[in-house]
N, C-alpha and C positions, 0 to 999 in steps of 0.2 A: 391488487390485493385488497382485502378487506378485514374487517374485526375480527371474523372467524379465525384468521391465522394466529392474531395477538390473544385470542381467547383460549388457545391451546396451552397445556401446561409447558413451561418453559424448556423442559427436558425434550419435549416432541418438536417446540420450535427450533430447538438448536440442531437435532437431528437433520430437519430439512435444510437448514442454513449450511451445515456442514457438507451434507450430500451435493447442495449446489455448488459449493466451494470446490469440491473434489472435482466434480465432472467439468466445470467450466475451467478449472485451472489445468486441466490435461487436454483440452480441446479447444477448437476455435468456437466462437459463439454459435456459428451456423451448424457445426459437427456435434453440438450438445445437445442431446434429444431429451425431452422433458422424462419421457419414460425411464431413461436411464437414471436420472436424478431422483425421480420417484422410487424407484427399485432399491437405489442406495439409501434412501431414507426409511425404508420399509412400509411405504404406503402405495395406495393405488396411484396410476396415472390420473384419474378422473378426480381424486381426492386432491391432488396437487393443483389441478387446475381449479378447484374450488377454493382453495387459497390465493391462487396467482391466476389472473385471467389468461395470461399468455407467458411465453419464454422471456420476452423483453421485459415485462413488468417483474420478474423474479430476478432477472440480470441486474436491472437497475436498482432494486432494493438491495441486493447483495454489495453492490459497489457502496451505495450510500452507509449500508451498516459497517462495511470495511472502512471507509472513512473515519466513521464516529469511534471505532476501536482503536484506529491508529491515534486520531488526536486525544483519545483517553490515556495511551500509552505515552504519547509525546509529553502530555501534562504530568502523568505519574513520574516519569523520568527527568521532570524539570527542565526538559528542553528550551522551552519559551523564555526561562527565567535568565539564560545566559547572556553575558556579554561578550564572551570569548567565543568566536564562530566555530573554531576547531573542538571546543569543549562540546558545544551544542552538537556539532556533527557527531561526536563520538556518543553523546547521549542519545541521540537519534538511532544510532547502530544498535545501542543495546536495548532501546524500546522495540527495533524490528525483530531483534533476537527474542525478546519477549512474547511478541505476536506469534513468531514461527513455533516457539515452544508451545503456546496455548492452541494454535491452529495452523500447522504446517500449510494446510491447502489455501487458507485464507492469504497467508504470505505470498504464496505463488500466484494466486488470483490478483493480488494487488499489483504485482509488476506485470502479469499478463494482460491485464484490462487495459494498461497504457497503450499498448501496441496493437488493440483491436480495432480494425477498421471496418467492419461490417457496417453496411448503411444504415440497418435498423437501429443501431445502438451508438456506433462510432462517433458521430457529432456530439451527441448528448454527454457521452463519457468524456470526450476531450474538454468540452466546456466545463464540466463539473470538475475535471482533473485541474484545469487551470484556475478555478475559483479556489479550490483549497491548496494549491500551490501558490498562488498570489497572496492569500492570508498568511500562509507559513512565512512566505519570503519578506512581506512587510513587517511582520512581527520580527523576523530576524535582523533585517537591515536597520531598523529603528533603534535597536538595542546596540548595534555595533559601535565600537570607538575607531573611526577611519585612520587614526594615528598610527594604530598598530601594523598598517600594511605599508608596503612599499610605494614610495612616491609615484604618483601618476596612475595607480591601480584603479580600474573601473570596477567598484565593489559588486555592483549589479551584474556586470558580465562574470566577474570571477564566481559569485554564487551560482549562477546560471551553468557554467562549465562544470562545478562540482557536482550539482545537482544532476546533470545529465550522466556524468561520469559514474555517478553512484548508481543511478538507475540502470544503465547499462551494465555494470558490474554485477548486480543482482539478477539482471535478466539471465545472464550466463550462468551465475551460481544457482539459479532455480532450475536449470534443464537438468541437473543432477537428481538422482532418485532419492537420494539419501541427504538430509540437511546437515551440516558440520557447522554448528554453531561456533566452535573454536576456530576452526579456519576461516570463518567470516569475519569474527573479531580479528584475528591476526591480520588478514588482509586489508581490511579498513583502516586499522591502526597504521599500517603502512602507508596507506594512500594519505592519510591526515598528515603524516611525518612529512611526506613529500610535498604536500600542499604547503604545509609551513615553512618549508626552505624556500619555496618560489615566491610566496605571497607575503610573508612578515618581514617586517624590517629585521636588520641584523642588529 
């Protein structure tokens, strides 16, 4: 990627970004041709390669952009300020709904990229994903009051279990053609109430 992409009007940048999310969120990395992304964005394939040297560069750019937008929304919904883990999870869910409303394809991409194992990008994505996840986990665990949980609970393991369960649910949810934000909120609320019964002191 070079400065020529950032010199484009914001509207044109966004069209390319949205096109990338749309194509990559519906296919594996390997089966997402640059020509299809270019056509979706309304530009020529050669022009897309003028902005991004290759598919890998575009893919990693979209992932970093997605991570930045996610952090922006988590801050907007004040997730990192919470001392109650379950309130933080609820606000995180609201943030994800906000992202899906803004760009549904970015929401799908954010989940799909976690499962991408193509050797061209898989290792770099996993390292980046772990870095962002560890930052979030560290902020979360620092703010928690361990006294609210049942005696003997391994808080780090509890957080990991809820994180992976949430990710798995989102993966299944994203397989549907239409996003039902109300259904997402209802299901996550039930999950949160279930976790409260398991982990909180009575």
